[in-house]
C-alpha positions in Angstrom: -7.9 -15.9 1.1 -7.4 -12.7 0.0 -5.0 -10.3 2.3 -6.3 -6.7 1.0 -8.6 -4.6 3.0 -12.3 -4.1 2.4 -13.4 -1.1 0.9 -15.6 -0.1 3.8 -12.1 -0.5 5.9 -10.0 1.5 3.5 -12.9 4.3 3.7 -13.2 4.2 7.7 -9.2 4.4 7.9 -9.3 7.3 5.6 -11.4 9.5 8.1 -15.1 8.3 6.9 -17.5 7.3 9.3 -20.9 5.5 9.2 -23.6 8.4 8.2 -27.3 8.0 9.0 -29.8 10.6 7.6 -33.4 10.4 8.5 -35.2 12.5 5.4 -38.7 13.7 5.7 -40.3 14.4 2.5 -43.7 15.7 1.1 -45.8 13.4 -0.6 -46.2 14.2 -4.3 -50.0 13.4 -4.9 -50.7 14.5 -1.0 -48.5 17.3 -0.1 -49.8 17.8 3.7 -48.5 14.0 4.1 -44.9 13.6 5.4 -43.1 10.3 4.8 -39.7 9.0 5.9 -36.9 7.9 4.1 -33.7 6.3 5.9 -30.2 6.5 4.0 -27.0 5.2 5.2 -23.5 5.4 3.7 -19.9 5.9 4.6 -19.3 9.9 4.4 -16.9 12.5 5.5 -18.0 15.1 8.5 -18.6 17.7 8.9 -19.3 18.7 5.0 -21.0 15.4 4.3 -20.2 15.6 0.7 -22.0 11.8 -0.4 -25.1 12.9 1.7 -25.1 16.2 -0.1 -24.7 14.7 -3.4 -27.5 12.5 -2.6 -29.5 15.3 -1.6 -28.9 17.3 -4.9 -30.0 14.4 -7.0 -33.2 14.0 -5.0 -34.1 17.8 -5.6 -33.2 17.7 -9.4 -34.7 14.0 -10.0 -37.7 13.4 -7.5 -41.0 14.8 -6.9 -41.2 14.7 -3.5 -40.4 17.9 -1.9 -37.8 17.8 1.2 -39.2 18.8 4.4 -36.2 18.2 6.8 -32.8 16.0 7.2 -31.6 14.8 10.4 -28.1 13.6 10.4 -26.2 11.1 12.6 -22.6 10.3 12.2 -20.5 7.7 13.9 -16.6 7.7 13.3 -15.7 4.1 13.6 -11.6 4.0 13.8 -10.7 6.4 16.7 -8.5 6.2 19.6 -9.1 3.7 22.0 -11.3 4.5 25.0 -10.3 2.8 27.9 -8.3 3.6 31.1 -6.1 1.5 33.5 -7.3 0.8 36.5 -5.1 0.2 39.4 -6.1 -3.0 41.1 -7.0 -6.4 40.6 -10.4 -8.3 40.0 -10.1 -12.0 41.3 -12.5 -14.1 39.6 -11.8 -17.6 41.1 
């Protein structure tokens, strides 16, 4: 069994978070129609260099013109979100 951390864990520990982009683009043969593409990767907010690189590649290499991009980002490693409660809950 390996004792090294996974690449995903190292990225999260380094400040990366899970980024999801909802990309609407125009169909090359039918520009009045929009198509949806969902992209997901680990990226750094607020600059999003990985997403920006992907969108630059899209504009350079693909025919479908971008219409809009909506981004959601969740940093997965962060301080604990619990608070101490004064009391005891008895189960049985």
